[in-house]
N, C-alpha and C positions, 0 to 999 in steps of 0.2 A: 555548930559549924561557924568558922570565922567569916565575917562579912567584910568585904572590901568596899570602900567608897572612893570614887574617882571624880574629882572636880574638874570638868572640862567644858569645851564649847563645841557647838555644832552650828551649821549654817542654815538659816531660813532665808532663802533667796540671797540677798546681798548682806544680810545681817548676821552677826555672830551672837548666838544666844548661850547664856550660861546654864549649865546643868550639873547635876550630880548623878552618876551612874553607880548603883549599889548592887553587888552581886556576891553570891556564895563562892568562897574559894574552892577551887578544885572540882567544879562541876561544869559540865558542858551540855549544850542543847537544851537549855531551860526555856520555859515560857518567859515572855517579857511583858512588862506593863508600863505604860506612860501615865503619869498622874499630873493633872492640870490644876493650877492653883486659883484662888479667888481673885476678886477684882483688883487690878493694879492700882487704880486711883484711890482705893480705900485700904492700902497697906498690904494687899495680897502678894505673897511670893511663895517660892518653893519650900520655905521653912515654916509655913503656916502650920498650926497645931493639928488640923485635920489631915493635911497632906502628910505630915510626919507620922500620924497614927496609921494611915493607910499604908505608908511605906513599911512600917514595922510589921504589920500583919502579913504583907507579902514576903518580907524577908524570912519569916518563919516557915514559909512554904517553898523556900529555895527558888524564888523567881528573881530575874534581873529587873530592877526598878529604875526607871528614868524619870526624875522630876526636874523641871526646868523653870526658868524665869521667862515669862512672855517678854516680847520686845519692850524696851524702855524700862524694865524693872531691874534694879541693882546693876549688875555688870553686863546685862544684855543690851546690845545696841538697839538703836531706833527709838521710837516713841509710841505711846498708846494709839491704837488705830480703830477704836470704837467697835472692836469685835470682828473686824474684817481681816486685816493682816494677821490677827491672832489665829485665825483658822489655818493659815499657811504655816504658822509656828507649830501647831499640833501635828500637821501632816509631816513637816520636816523632822519633828521629834520622833515620830513613829518610824519614819524612814531611816533615821540615824540608829534607832534601837535595833531594827531588824538586821543591820549589817554587823552588829557586834558578834564576835566569835563565840560567845557563850549562849547566844540567843537562837532558838528555833524560829525562823521567820514565818512559820506557819502556825505559831501559837502566840499570837499577840493580843493584848488586852488594853483597854483604854478606860481611865477613870477621870472624871472631872468633879470638882467641888465648887458649888455656887456659880459665879461667873465662869469658872473653868468647866462646869457642866454644860452651860449654854454653848461655849466654844467647842468643847470636845465632842458633844453629841452632834453638832452640825458638821464638824470635820469628819466624823465617822462615815458619812455618806461618800466621802472622797478618798477613803483609804481601803486598800485591798488587804486581805488576809487577817482582818480582825476576827477573833473568835467570839468575843462578848464585850459589852460596854456597860458602864455604870455612871449614873448621874446622882450626886449627893447634894441634897438641898438645892435643887435647880430653882432659879428665881422665876418660877411661874408667876405671872401677873406683872412682872417687870419686863421680861422679854417674851417673845412669841415662841412657843414650843409646839405649834401645830405640825411642824415638819416631822415630829416623832411618829405621827400617825402612819407614815410611810416606811418606818424603819423595818428592816428584815433581819437584823442581828438580834441575838439574845440580849435583853436589856434589863438592868436592875435600877430601880429608882428608890430613893430613900430621903426622908425628911423627918424633922421632929414635929411633935403635935402642937408645940407652942412656937413654931417658926413663924415670924412675922414678915419674912422676906419671900419665902416660898408659899404661894397660894395653894393650899392643899386641895381645894375643890377643883381648881384648874388642873392640878397634877392628876387627880383621880379621873377626871373627865377624859383627859388625853390618854392616860394609861388604859382605860377601858376600850379605846379605839385602836390600840396597838395589837396587831395580829401575830407578831412573832413571839417566840418564847420570852416570858417576862415575869418579873416579880417586883412588888413594891413593899417597902417596910416603913411604917410610921412609928417613930420611936417615942414612947411615952415620956413626957417630962423634959424633952430635949428642945432647945431653941436652935437658931440658925448656926450657932457657933460650936455646938457639941462639946462645951467645956467639961472635961472629965469623962467624956463618953467616946473619945477618939478611938480607943481600942475596940469598942463595940461596933463602930462604923466599919473598921477594917474587917472584923470578923464576919459581919453580915455580907460584905462584898465577896469575901472568900467563899462563903457557903454557896453563893450563886455561881461564882466563876469555876469552882473546883471541878465539876463534871466536864468542863471544857479544857482542863489542863493537859489531858493526855491526847 
């Protein structure tokens, strides 16, 4: 099936944020997913290798995918806001996705990678209609993730076993305290950047999300 890619902008409060909307041609009422990129101050943007790997996996499942640049990144207006304004960016991205004509607003998903996981998982508490969420290589040990102990959404967490940025002990301790439907995957031989393993990342997310697609 042919995939269309639309380079457009949406508003996060007063800021115009750059995004790419990818969708299967000729399909309607699809699930939709927003993918959040890694840290803006360390080169993270919507064209990150892991973000693109996740996008490709969801394309194969005929979802509508929205990846975007946080405020201050590339063509997005504004400047880095230390993870606070960025939460508003995620909320605005999901709200923009849900009004697209191809998207079923009751089948929305959210994925964040690294810094994007910290932002996306926090934003999930403020978004209605999410079916499930995923945090890939969440930077446990750098940021506080205790808020996840209160999550009620189905949640998937993933990191590599040689990731030096995601503290695996803290991830597992927090994971054990989550009472909602959950899964964690520790990828053998993978570091924080999943070089050459991007497809595997996407496939694992799909496995967890797929029961919630219908």
